[in-house]
Every structure is written in structure tokens, then in C-alpha cells.
C-alpha positions in Angstrom: 15.2 -27.3 6.6 14.2 -23.6 5.5 15.6 -24.8 2.3 13.8 -27.6 1.8 10.3 -25.6 2.6 11.0 -23.1 0.5 11.5 -25.6 -2.3 8.4 -27.0 -1.3 6.3 -23.6 -1.6 7.5 -23.5 -5.2 6.4 -27.0 -6.1 3.0 -26.1 -4.5 2.7 -23.1 -6.6 3.3 -24.9 -9.9 1.0 -27.6 -9.2 -1.9 -25.8 -7.4 -1.6 -27.3 -4.2 -3.5 -24.8 -1.7 -0.9 -22.7 0.2 -3.3 -22.0 3.2 -2.4 -25.2 5.2 1.3 -24.2 4.6 2.8 -23.1 7.9 3.5 -19.7 8.4 7.1 -20.4 8.8 7.2 -22.2 5.4 8.7 -19.9 2.6 11.9 -17.8 2.7 13.9 -16.9 5.2 14.2 -13.0 6.6 16.4 -11.5 4.2 17.7 -9.0 6.6 16.3 -6.2 4.9 13.6 -3.8 6.9 11.9 -1.0 5.2 10.0 1.8 6.7 6.5 3.3 5.1 5.4 6.0 7.8 3.7 9.2 7.9 6.2 10.9 10.5 7.5 13.3 8.0 11.3 14.3 7.7 11.8 16.8 9.8 11.2 15.3 13.6 13.3 12.5 15.4 10.4 9.9 14.8 12.1 8.1 11.8 15.4 7.9 13.3 14.3 7.0 17.2 12.0 3.9 14.6 15.5 3.1 13.2 17.4 3.0 16.6 15.1 0.6 18.1 15.2 -1.8 15.1 18.8 -1.3 14.9 19.1 -2.0 18.6 17.7 -5.6 17.6 19.6 -6.7 14.9 22.5 -4.2 14.4 23.4 -5.9 11.0 19.8 -4.6 9.9 19.4 -3.0 6.4 17.5 -0.2 6.7 15.7 1.2 4.0 12.7 4.4 3.6 10.2 3.6 1.2 8.7 7.0 2.4 8.1 8.8 5.7 5.8 11.6 3.7 2.3 9.4 3.6 -0.1 11.9 4.2 -0.5 12.5 7.8 -3.3 10.0 9.8 -4.5 8.9 5.7 -4.4 4.9 5.7 -6.1 4.7 2.3 -3.1 6.7 0.9 -0.9 4.4 2.7 -2.3 1.5 1.7 -2.3 2.2 -1.7 1.4 3.2 -1.2 2.0 -0.2 -0.5 0.7 -2.2 -2.5 2.8 -0.8 -5.1 6.2 -0.7 -3.4 5.9 -3.7 -1.7 6.0 -6.2 -5.2 9.5 -4.7 -5.7 11.4 -5.5 -2.5 12.8 -9.1 -2.7 11.7 -12.4 -1.0 11.5 -12.6 2.8 12.1 -8.7 3.2 10.2 -7.2 6.6 7.8 -3.8 6.2 7.1 -1.5 9.2 4.3 0.5 8.4 3.3 2.9 11.0 0.5 4.9 10.0 -1.2 5.0 12.9 -3.9 7.3 13.7 -5.7 5.3 16.4 -2.6 4.2 18.0 -3.3 3.5 21.9 -7.2 2.6 21.4 -8.6 -0.8 20.6 -7.0 -1.3 17.4 -4.6 -4.6 17.5 -0.9 -4.4 16.8 -0.1 -6.9 14.1 2.4 -8.6 12.1 1.4 -10.8 9.2 3.3 -13.0 7.1 2.5 -13.8 3.3 3.4 -16.7 1.2 5.1 -17.7 -1.2 7.4 -14.7 -1.0 7.9 -14.8 3.1 7.3 -11.4 3.5 6.3 -9.6 7.1 4.6 -7.0 7.3 4.3 -5.3 10.8 2.0 -2.6 11.5 -1.4 -1.1 13.5 -4.5 -3.7 11.9 -6.5 -0.6 10.8 -6.8 -1.7 7.2 -3.1 -0.2 6.0 -2.7 -4.1 4.7 -5.8 -3.7 2.3 -3.9 -3.6 -1.0 -1.2 -6.2 0.0 -3.5 -8.9 1.5 -6.1 -8.6 -1.9 -2.8 -9.5 -3.8 -1.3 -12.5 -1.3 -2.0 -16.1 -2.3 -2.0 -17.0 1.0 -1.3 -15.0 4.4 -1.0 -15.4 8.5 -1.8 -13.1 10.7 -0.6 -12.8 14.6 -0.9 -10.1 17.1 2.0 -8.5 19.1 1.9 -10.0 22.2 4.9 -11.5 23.8 6.3 -9.1 26.0 10.1 -10.3 25.5 10.1 -8.7 21.8 9.1 -4.9 22.8 11.4 -1.7 23.7 12.7 -2.0 27.6 11.5 0.5 30.0 8.4 1.9 30.3 5.3 2.3 27.4 4.2 4.8 25.7 0.3 5.0 24.7 1.3 7.4 21.6 4.5 5.5 20.1 4.0 2.3 19.4 6.2 2.3 16.2 9.1 3.0 19.0 7.7 0.3 21.6 6.5 -2.1 19.5 6.4 -2.1 15.7 10.1 -1.4 15.8 11.8 -3.7 18.1 9.4 -6.6 16.4 10.5 -5.4 13.1 14.4 -5.9 14.6 14.0 -9.2 15.6 12.0 -10.5 12.5 14.2 -8.9 10.1 17.2 -11.0 12.1 15.8 -14.2 11.7 13.4 -14.8 14.8 10.7 -17.0 14.0 7.4 -15.4 13.1 5.5 -17.4 15.3 6.9 -16.4 18.1 5.6 -12.6 17.9 2.2 -13.6 19.6 -1.2 -16.0 18.7 -2.5 -16.5 15.6 -5.8 -14.0 14.7 -8.5 -13.2 11.9 -10.6 -10.5 11.0 -8.3 -8.3 9.8 -9.7 -5.0 9.0 -9.7 -4.0 5.6 -11.0 -0.6 3.7 -14.0 -1.1 1.4 -12.8 -1.1 -1.8 -15.6 -0.5 -4.8 -14.5 -1.8 -8.2 -14.5 0.6 -11.3 -17.4 0.0 -13.6 -19.6 1.2 -16.5 -22.7 3.4 -16.1 -24.5 3.6 -19.1 -22.1 6.2 -21.2 -20.4 7.2 -18.1 -17.3 5.1 -16.7 -17.1 5.5 -12.6 -14.1 5.0 -10.5 -12.7 6.2 -7.2 -9.6 8.1 -7.0 -7.3 6.1 -5.2 -4.2 9.0 -4.4 -3.0 12.1 -5.2 0.9 12.0 -6.0 3.0 14.7 -5.0 2.6 16.1 -8.5 -1.1 17.0 -8.1 -2.2 13.7 -10.3 -5.0 11.7 -9.7 -4.5 8.3 -9.6 -7.7 6.1 -10.0 -8.7 2.7 -10.1 -10.2 2.7 -13.5 -7.9 0.1 -15.6 -7.0 1.1 -19.1 -9.3 -1.9 -20.1 -12.4 -0.6 -19.3 -12.0 2.8 -21.8 -11.5 0.2 -24.3 -14.3 -2.1 -23.0 -16.7 0.8 -23.5 -15.2 1.5 -27.0 -13.2 4.5 -26.6 -10.6 5.1 -29.0 -7.3 6.5 -27.8 -7.1 10.1 -28.6 -10.8 10.5 -27.9 -12.1 13.9 -26.3 -13.0 13.4 -22.9 -14.8 15.0 -20.0 -14.3 14.1 -16.1 -16.2 14.8 -12.1 -14.6 14.5 -9.4 -17.5 14.1 -6.7 -20.7 16.4 -7.4 -18.1 18.7 -9.0 -18.3 20.4 -12.8 -17.5 18.6 -16.0 -14.0 18.9 -17.2 -13.1 18.5 -20.5 -9.6 16.6 -20.9 -8.5 14.7 -23.8 -7.2 11.0 -23.4 -3.7 11.2 -24.4 -0.5 9.3 -23.9 1.3 11.6 -22.1 1.6 15.0 -20.3 3.4 16.9 -22.7 0.7 16.0 -25.5 -1.1 18.8 -24.4 0.3 22.8 -23.6 1.3 23.9 -20.4 -1.7 24.3 -17.9 -4.3 21.8 -19.8 -6.0 18.9 -18.2 -5.9 15.4 -19.9 -6.3 11.9 -18.9 -3.7 9.1 -19.7 -3.4 5.6 -19.1 0.3 4.9 -20.1 1.7 5.4 -16.5 3.0 2.3 -14.8 0.0 1.1 -13.4 -1.8 1.3 -16.7 -4.8 3.0 -15.3 -6.6 6.4 -16.1 -4.8 9.3 -14.5 -6.3 13.0 -14.0 -3.7 15.8 -14.6 -2.5 19.2 -15.5 0.5 18.9 -17.6 2.9 21.5 -15.4 0.3 21.8 -12.9 -1.6 20.3 -9.8 -4.6 18.7 -10.2 -5.4 17.7 -6.7 -5.0 21.7 -5.5 -7.1 22.8 -8.3 -10.0 20.6 -7.4 -9.4 20.0 -3.7 -9.6 16.6 -4.6 -9.2 13.6 -1.8 -8.1 10.2 -2.2 -11.8 7.5 -2.0 -13.8 10.7 -4.3 -16.2 9.4 -7.2 -14.6 9.9 -10.5 -16.7 9.9 -13.7 -15.4 9.5 -17.6 -17.9 10.3 -20.5 -17.2 10.9 -24.0 -17.2 14.8 -24.7 -20.8 16.0 -26.1 -22.3 12.7 -24.8 -24.6 14.9 -22.6 
């Protein structure tokens, strides 16, 4: 039956049938793989505990760490990272996402299944799925309420990763029907996303993430710079929020400028505007955080 339903999803995709009418348990089955993305860090017991409660429910699960180093409490950064990571994993993967500054409050515990890829996301309803849902052709969301799936014993008001998200991930990675986790819900929380745009002679976007190297990753696509008419190699200036304008040439890669110099490149994996310092940490230099506005203009255009 599952193989037949998987074929139906593929056929629906090809002929344009409305996937949202398919049941949540259609599509590829769980592949036995659980992927973890948290802000737990690597020095405490939390990642090990999370893996343990998953394996207790599915002893043959294959557990992988996407990262445990999401910046503390940074839901926007987690949403961006998950949106980049999830597409690279095979159909039927179960993701356990625990970046949860609102743990123990009224925010919901949820699981979301996307189609046609059959991937499942177990996490808090706090916007961490914003970028995943924006790319999904179809999805169904359920609230985690089935008491049979939680960790046995007393609950913690501050460790839902151990008590709910981990055990449910274990059950689902082992083949539990998605419909068993709890009732269907709607109105999932999503983070605001402001599209990059042109304002006169400037291009305006948002810093969506500051990576390990300090590079400022933005939502400004390469095509927008081309549309404005700026040639590759143009001398540009940028500023973040209300900061000063800084010269940064538009180059192919970091080594195209001397060490310690600013640069703008769009030749990265996302083909989007990235501002960096060759062999330097741009984020620390400017004190930038995700969500801040970034503006670009041709040098000398003021």
C-alpha cells in the first residue's frame, strides 16, 4: 500500500493534481534516519540524552547531527539553517529540531509532514519551520498530544526535547503512522520574511544569518544585482541598519581581495549576496545579527 501511495504522489506531481488532498500518510515511508538540529551545544549532556530517548523507541535508528551549535535561542537562524539542510536529506527522513526559548509556555509541540518527500519535522511551533514550509508543495501539521508516545516517567517543564520531541522522533523514524501523534492543527507560527527589493539606486535586503566565519548571508539574490544593471566586478558600498557605508567590491571569491579587505560575492552555494572580510570576521567587526537590514549601492552614487 505504501509503495502504491508513493507512486500516486509522483503521478500527482507530474500531472498537477492538488497534493493537499492526499492523506498525510501518503508518500515515502520513514527511512529509519533521524537528523538533529539544536542549540544545545556540544559540551553538555543534552545531545546525548536526546539521542538516547530516540534510540530507546527505535533501537535500529540511524541518528545524525546536523548541528547542535545554532546560536542560543536564535529561532531565525535555526529556520534558515534547516531550510538549507533539509533538502539535501533523502525522502522519509525525520528531523528533530530543538531551538525552544519558549519551552514550557503556551507554544505548541508539533510534528509536520511535507509531501511529496515524506519528510517529518518534530519541533516547537515557534517559527523554526518558516523556510521549510515556504518551499513545501503540501504539508500536514499535528499537535503532539498522544501520551503513549512521550518519555515514561515525570515530565520536565524545561526539557521537552527529552520528554516529547525525542521520543516522538524515535517512534516516527521506526514507522509509526503520522496520524498517531495527535490531532490535525492549522495556523502554524511563521517568522516575518521581507523580500529583497530595489529602492531607487539601492538594493535592500536582510541579513538572514552570520556564519561561523563571520560572513553576512543575505536574502538578496544574484539576479537582483544583475537586474539593477551592476556589472560583475563593480565597486559597491554597503551598510547594515543605520551604520556607516563601507566599500566592498563585487568579486567572485574571497581571495580576489587582499587579506583583511571587505568584499561582496554572489558565487556561493545560494547564489545570494554575501558580505565578508577576507580572513576576517565581518559579523564581529560590525556587531551584526540576523534580521538586520542591509543596503547596497554603487560606490560614488551618493
